[in-house]
C-alpha positions in Angstrom: -20.6 12.7 3.7 -21.7 9.4 5.4 -20.8 7.7 2.1 -17.2 9.2 2.1 -16.8 8.4 5.8 -17.8 4.9 5.1 -15.4 4.6 2.0 -12.6 6.2 3.9 -13.1 4.0 6.8 -13.1 0.8 4.8 -9.9 2.0 2.9 -8.2 2.7 6.2 -9.2 -0.8 7.5 -8.2 -2.7 4.3 -5.0 -0.8 4.1 -4.1 -1.6 7.5 -4.6 -5.3 7.1 -3.0 -5.3 3.6 0.2 -3.5 5.0 0.4 -6.3 7.7 0.1 -9.0 4.8 2.9 -7.0 2.9 5.0 -7.1 5.9 4.7 -10.7 6.0 5.2 -11.2 2.3 8.4 -9.1 2.5 10.0 -11.6 4.8 9.6 -14.2 2.0 11.2 -14.6 -1.5 7.8 -14.7 -3.7 8.2 -11.4 -5.6 4.8 -12.4 -7.4 2.8 -12.5 -4.1 4.6 -9.5 -2.8 3.6 -7.5 -6.0 -0.1 -8.7 -5.9 -0.4 -7.3 -2.5 1.2 -4.0 -3.4 -1.0 -3.8 -6.5 -4.2 -4.2 -4.3 -2.9 -1.4 -2.2 -2.2 0.8 -5.1 -5.4 0.3 -6.6 -7.4 1.0 -3.3 -5.1 4.0 -2.8 -5.9 5.4 -6.3 -9.7 5.2 -5.6 -9.7 7.4 -2.6 -7.1 9.8 -4.2 -4.2 8.9 -2.1 -1.8 9.5 -5.2 1.6 9.6 -3.2 0.9 6.4 -1.6 -0.3 4.9 -4.9 3.0 6.1 -6.4 5.0 4.4 -3.8 3.2 1.1 -4.5 3.8 1.6 -8.2 7.4 1.9 -7.6 7.5 -1.2 -5.6 5.5 -3.2 -8.2 8.1 -2.0 -10.7 11.1 -3.3 -8.5 9.3 -6.6 -8.1 8.8 -6.9 -11.9 12.5 -6.4 -12.5 13.4 -8.9 -9.9 14.5 -6.4 -7.4 12.4 -7.7 -4.4 15.0 -6.7 -1.9 14.9 -3.1 -2.9 11.1 -3.3 -2.9 11.2 -4.5 0.5 13.2 -1.4 1.6 10.3 0.8 0.8 7.7 -0.8 3.1 8.6 1.7 5.8 8.4 4.5 3.4 4.9 3.0 2.4 3.9 2.8 6.0 4.9 6.4 6.6 2.8 7.8 3.8 -0.1 5.4 4.8 0.1 7.3 8.2 -0.1 10.8 6.5 -3.1 9.6 4.4 -4.8 8.0 7.2 -4.7 11.4 9.5 -5.9 13.1 6.3 -8.8 11.1 5.9 -9.8 11.0 9.6 -9.8 15.0 10.2 
């Protein structure tokens, strides 16, 4: 149990920081940098079983890959909402 608490705590801390970086990246025009940050969050989300959050990240990555950075930016709020759900589930 202590191991999982540590894993989930690390994920929450890292994801919180990553989402802030993502918000800053969303203000720019570098779709590669934006996709890199989203990819990092997708991978860590997958590792803790946060599949819906990982799915939002995957969709954002796909949009970046097609040059639709503006559309990917619009999903940041959805990503934050889903992260909030994951965070509540992991701390209870």
